[in-house]
Each structure stands twice: as structure tokens, then as C-alpha cells.
C-alpha positions as CSV (number, residue, x, y, z in Angstrom):
1,X,79.5,91.2,100.0
2,X,76.4,89.8,101.6
3,X,78.3,86.6,102.5
4,X,79.2,85.8,98.9
5,X,82.9,85.9,99.5
6,X,83.8,83.7,96.5
7,X,81.8,86.1,94.3
8,X,83.5,89.1,95.9
9,X,86.9,87.5,95.3
10,X,86.1,86.9,91.6
11,X,84.7,90.4,91.1
12,X,87.7,92.1,92.8
13,X,90.2,90.0,90.9
14,X,88.5,90.9,87.6
15,X,88.9,94.6,88.4
16,X,92.0,96.6,87.5
17,X,93.9,96.3,90.8
18,X,97.2,97.7,89.5
19,X,97.1,101.0,91.3
20,X,93.9,101.3,93.3
21,X,94.3,100.6,97.0
22,X,90.5,100.4,97.6
23,X,90.3,97.2,95.4
24,X,93.3,95.7,97.3
25,X,91.6,96.5,100.6
26,X,88.4,94.8,99.4
27,X,90.3,91.8,98.3
28,X,92.2,91.7,101.5
29,X,89.0,91.6,103.6
30,X,87.5,89.0,101.3
31,X,90.5,86.8,101.6
32,X,90.3,87.1,105.3
33,X,86.7,86.0,105.3
34,X,87.6,83.1,103.0
35,X,90.5,82.0,105.3
36,X,93.2,82.4,102.6
37,X,96.1,83.7,104.6
38,X,98.9,83.3,102.0
39,X,96.9,85.3,99.4
40,X,95.9,87.8,102.1
41,X,99.6,88.3,103.0
42,X,100.4,89.2,99.4
43,X,97.6,91.8,99.3
44,X,98.7,93.2,102.6
45,X,102.3,93.5,101.4
46,X,101.1,95.4,98.3
47,X,99.1,97.8,100.5
48,X,102.0,98.3,102.9
49,X,104.5,98.9,100.0
50,X,102.3,101.0,97.7
51,X,99.7,102.7,99.9
52,X,101.1,103.0,103.4
53,X,99.2,106.3,104.0
54,X,96.0,104.6,103.0
55,X,96.5,102.0,105.8
56,X,97.5,104.6,108.4
57,X,93.8,105.4,109.0
58,X,92.0,102.4,107.6
59,X,89.0,103.0,109.9
60,X,88.4,106.4,108.4
61,X,88.8,104.9,104.9
62,X,86.2,102.2,105.7
63,X,83.8,104.7,107.4
64,X,83.9,107.0,104.3
65,X,82.9,104.2,102.0
66,X,80.4,102.3,104.0
67,X,77.4,103.9,105.6
68,X,76.0,101.2,107.8
69,X,78.0,100.5,111.0
70,X,77.2,96.8,110.8
71,X,78.8,96.7,107.3
72,X,81.8,98.6,108.6
73,X,82.3,96.1,111.4
74,X,81.9,93.1,109.1
75,X,84.4,94.5,106.7
76,X,86.9,95.3,109.5
77,X,86.5,91.8,110.8
78,X,87.6,90.5,107.4
79,X,90.6,92.8,107.5
80,X,91.6,91.5,110.9
81,X,91.1,87.9,109.8
82,X,93.5,88.7,106.9
83,X,96.1,89.8,109.4
84,X,95.8,93.6,109.3
85,X,96.0,95.2,112.7
86,X,93.0,97.5,112.9
87,X,92.6,99.6,116.1
88,X,89.3,99.6,118.0
89,X,87.2,102.7,117.6
């Protein structure tokens, strides 16, 4: 994201989000960073309803997709800001 959260939000919303939990997770973290709690709640609800197994080990999902620990921490911070309970490592 490199700090361009508005650009990340636009990019994610332009993607086909209908069935891919990864895109919903990216949008959730982005909305957390942007301080958009109502929109974040909608994305979190989608993930809880449509991809509960995906959320059950969200740390592993993030670690598989992001190589640098600092990027992982930044992304997880956005998830927490969006209201997702993410356990500490």
C-alpha cells in the first residue's frame, strides 16, 4: 500500500470482490487505515459469513502473502484498526 490508502481502496473496489476473501481482507485493512469503521464492519461481516475458515488463521494467511515482517505488521495493524481481533504472534 505504501501509505496510499485511498489508492488501495480504489484498486480493491475495482477488483471482482464477489468471491475472493483475499480482496475483502485487503479492503478491510485499507478501511481500517482510512478510519472508515462502518464500511470496515460490512467487509468484516462478509468475511465472517463467507470465509470463516480464512479468518480462523489470519496471521498465517498474511504471512503466506507478504514476505517482509514490517509489511505484515503494518497490514495486521490495519486489520485491527478495522475491528478484526488478530492474536499476537
